[in-house]
N, C-alpha and C positions, 0 to 999 in steps of 0.2 A: 550540659548534662541534662538525661533525661530525670523528669520530677518523681524525686524516692515515695511520696508519699502515692502517685499516682503507680507505681511499680507495685507498689506495695499492694494497693489495691484489686491490682489484678490476678497478680498473684494468689491473693486469698480467694478470687473468683475460681482458679486453674484449679487450684487446694480443691474448693468446694464444689467442685463440678465433677471432680475424680470422687470426693467423696458420694457425691449423690449418686452415679450411676454406679460406681458399687455396689454400695448401699442395696442399690435396687437389684443387683445380681444377685445380691446376699441371700437377702430376706424370700426374694421370688425363688430361689431353687431351696431356702431353706422351709419356705410352706410348702412347695409342691412336691418335698421327699415325706414334710409328715401326710399329709392327706394321700399320696399313694400305698404308703406303709398302711396307716390306718383304716383305706379301704380295699385294700387287697382278699380276694376271697381266696377262705384259709381251710373252704371243706372239699377241697376235691385233689384226689389223689392223683398230682402230677408225677407223668413218667421223669420227668427231669429229676426229679427229687426238691423242685423247689419248694418253701413254705407257702410260698400263696402268689395268685396271678392277679392279673386286671387286664382289659382290652380299653383303651382310649383312642379319641378321634379326636384331629389339632390337625390343621394346616391341610384337610383336603386329603389327609392319610389316615391310617388305623395303625395304632402301635399296643404291642402286646409284649407288656410288662412282667416279669418274672423275679422274684426278692428269694434269694438262700437265707436261711435265719442263721445262718455263721458261714457256710462257704461252700463256692460247685465244686467235685470232685477233681478240678484240674485249675490251675490258673489260667485265666484267660488272655489271650494276645495281647488285645488292646483294655485297657482298663482305665476309666476317666475318673481321675479324681476332684471330687468338688471341696478345693480349701482357699482357694487366691480369691476367693470373691471375699471371704472373709477377713482374711491378713491384709488383703488391700484397703478393704472400709477402715477396719481400725488402726493401719497407719495414715491414709487421707486424715481421717479424724482425728488422732493426736497432732498431725501436722497443723490442722486448724487449732487446737487447743494449742499448739505454740503461738501458732500466728495472731490469735486474737487474743487469747488473756493472755498468753506469758508475754509475748512484747507487748499489748494493749493491758496491761495488767492495772496500771495503776487509774485506766479508765473503767474497763470492763471488770477487772478482775475482784480488787479491795474496793471496799465502800470503809470509809474511816467512821460513816455513824454505827455498824456493826463491828469492827473490830479496825482497829488501829493499829496494823503492821504495816512490815516495809513490803514491797512486791516480790521481792527474792524469798522472803519467807510462805508467801501465800502460797510457791510456785512450787515451795518443798514440800508443806502442805499437802498440795496435789497431787505430786507425784507418790508421796508416801499412801495415801488414800486408794489410789488405784491398784498401788502391789498390796496392800493391806485384804482390798476387797478379795483378789483372788486366791490369797495364799487361806484367810479364815474361810472362805466359802470349798476353795480344796479340801481342808482340813476335814471341816464337817461331813461333806460329801463323800470320805474314806474311811470316815472314824463309821461305829454301831450306830449312831442317832441316825446316818445318811441313806442306808437299809429300807427303814420307808419312806417313799418315795413324797409322802403329802406329809407327815412329820417333819421334815427335810424342805419343803417350799413352806412349810408356814415360819419356820424359824428363818428360811431367808428373808422374807416379806418381813418380819419383826428385826432384821440387820438392816433393809433397805431402807424403812421407814426411821430407824436410828439415825444413818447415815443423813437421809433427808434434813433434817432438826439437824443434824451434829453441821452439816455445808451451811446451813443459814448460819448457823453462829460466827461463822468465820468470812465467808466469800460475801458477793453481792449477790442481790435476789436471784437476777439474771446469770452467776456466773454458779451462782449454786444448784439449781435444774439442772443446768449443762452439766453439773460435775455427776451428778447424781445419775443423768445419764452415761456420761464417761466413766462411772464405774462399775452400770450393768454390762455394758458395752464388752467392758475390757474382760471381765468372768465370761461374757459368750465368746468371745475369741481367742481367748486363753485354755475356754472348752474345747475349742477345734483342735487349736494346736499343741495342747498340752495331753489332751486323752484322745479325744475322739479317730484322729489325725495316728498316732503313734498306736492305738489298738487294731486300728486297720492294717496299720506296717506288719504287724506281731502276724495277725492271722493269715497275710499276704507270706511274710516268711515263712510259714509254718507249710502251706499249699506249693511253694516251692521246692521246699525241704521233704516233701511228699509224710507230713506230720499231718496229723487229724487237727485243726483247729481248737484251742478253745471257747467254748460258749461265754466264758464268765466277759471278754472282750469285750464283744458284740452288747451285750448287755447293758453292759457299764456304759458305752457309747452311746446306744439311745437313750440313757436315762438324762447323759447330758444334752443331749437335741433334743429332748422333751423340753427340758428346764427354759434352752433356747428359746426354743418356741413358745412358751410364755413370756417370755420377754420381751420380744422384740417389738409389739406396740407397745409399752411403753417407751420401749428408747428413741422411737419414732416422735412420740409426744416431746421427750424431753428436750431431745434435739433441734425443738422448731418452737420449742417454750419460748425460746430470745425473742420473736417475731411479736408474744404475746403478752405485753404490760401488764395484763389482768392475773393471770398464772403467773410471773416470777415476781412482779411486785406486792404482790400483796401479803400483808402481815403473815400471811395461813399459808404463802406458797408450799412449805417443807407438808403439811396436809394435805393439800391441792394438788403434788405428786406422788403420794401415799396411797390418795384413791383414786389416782390413774394409775398402778399397778393392778388397783383390784378390775377397775374397767378392762386391761388387758385380759384378768383372766379371766372375765365371763365373757367375751366375745369368743378369744380361742377356744373355749370349751363351747360353746355352740357349732363352731365351722368343725371342731376336731369329733365332734360326736354325731354329728350329721354327716361325715367321711367316714367314720368309722360305721355307718349306720344302726345306731345304737339309739335310736329317736330324734326329737325333731324339740330340741329345748327351748320354744320360743320364751319362756318367762327370764331366761339370760339379760335377755334384749330391753326388757323392763327395768331390772336390777341393772344394766348399763346404764338407761336414761337415768334411771333413779343416782345412781351415782353420780351422773352429769349437772346434774340439778343442784346436788350437794355443793360439788365444784363449782359452778356458778355461783351461788349462794355466798360460800368463802368470800370468791372473789371480789366481791362488789357489797359485801356485808358494811366492809371498813372504808368503801370508796379507795379510791388512790389520794393516797397521804406523802404527803414529802418526805423523804428519808432525814431531813439533819442536816445533808453533805454541805449545805451553805454556811454552814456555823465551825464547818471542820477547817484546819489549815489547807492551804492549796497545795497539790506536791510540785516537786522541783521542775516538771513538764509542763504544767500547765501555770506555774509564776511565769516559766517562760515566756508565754504567749501572750499572757496578762499584761507582761511589762514591756511589749515588744512597738515598732509606731505603728501606729494604725489602730491600736487595740480601741482608744473611744470609739471612732468612729465605729469600728464592726461591731460595736456593742450595739451602737443607736437602729444599724442597720438590722441587725438580729431584732431586737427588741421593737421595731416599727414592723418588720415584714417576716418572723417567724412565731413569735410568741404568744401572738392573739390563738396558734394552736399549742405551741410546746410550751404549757403552763399547766399546774400543776392542776386548773380548772382552767380548762379549755373556752374559749368564748366564740368558737367560730361554730356554727350550729351545724348538729350531727355529730359531732367530737367530744366526746365525754372523758376522755382520755389523751395524755399525750401523747403522739406519734411511737410505739417503740420504746416507751417510757421515757425520752429526753425530754428534759424540762430547762427551758431557755430563756429562765427570768432576771437570771442576776447578769453580773460582768464575770462572778465565780464561775456561774454555771457554763455560761461562751467559751471562759478559758480551758475547762475542763475538755470538751466537746469541739476545740479546734478541729480539729483534724475529720470531724463528721461535716462539721461548718463549710469547709475548704472542701471537699467531695464532692457533696450534695448541693453546695448551691455556689462553690466557685469554680472549681475547676468544671464542672459540670451544672445544666440545669435541670436534676433530679428536683430538685427542691427550690420554691414551693412547688409543689405539684401543680402543674397546669400554670402555673407562674399566677396563680391564682389573687395574690399578693404585690405583683404588678413591680416586682425588684427590678432593678436596673443594672441594665450590659456596668456602666460604670461601679458601681456598688457591689457586683461579684468582682471587678477586675480590684476593688480595694479588700476584698475577703482574701483574693488570691494573693496581693501585695504584702498583706499583716502577715496573712501563713509563711509565706516565705522568708520574709526578715526576721521573722522568731526560727524559725527552723535553722536558716544560718546562723543565726543568735548564738 
């Protein structure tokens, strides 16, 4: 029978690969079209009736691009829709959320030191928060308050800060930042699915029927697209934050995430202004650098502190691994071969915090991280890197035997 843990790891790899590829496609097309729209020459009286045009060169050829403010006179015969990149990114991302955080909730989603709740409750909170984010945002956008885009963006930022703090009161630090990214990405994809594409379909239907399309549909779609443009960079940071304990394992993780959103605004403002030929606001780079320095200070001010999870009771899955045959031997192996790096205060030169935030100093730590130990140091030789602690093949075999004994039980 094929190893279920290995199969799960390969499934995560496949889904993550799809997620990264589709995200690149979505972000690339989004950034391109925003830059194209901002850079159009609108001071020309075009015979085609288009609102603006631009000449571009790429791949050895020249492209002549024109944009119609509402729609062309007639429906073109071959219209390309840019939507599947967004849908595929969200669907694959949600699949990753299930595989890593819902199915691995005891390890990644719930931290008893933060909120001692069962995994099923945490999953329900996760799902409810994603739905709440879209409903609240969409309601505000459609209200009179949302008519002023600057005012709307300020309120949206306040909501994001509140959600950043709220997530850190319920989930582990790693899961909190990931969920803030998922919260924002859900709004972005819902913008495409519920607003941008339906509005474009209304315009297409009007063209086919010979009616003059209503310009307000394009205006609304452009507003949502602009929001997506400013939210993209923070979402990328939050989705990658699980690789950086200094971001998610700090007591100020919610504040760090909040400042990352401001960094996204300053960076996008620079490029959007440049593409629109409205100047070269280099001050945004200084502002971005200062924000990043503050983030660095916030992450290292308290330095890395243990969460207190050792004092919390082991969950049923970790308890099973702690009681399995061979656990004492594996504990000795891990403490001897891994704990010099995976410690609250690592003893290995050049390492100032535990890699990926994984601490392996007690039997409880080892039981909680059984699957990671099995995959990284038992089934594969990924850990220790370059086998710097000289873990023997027999020791890896004992890790495998222990994990399988616990899984079979």
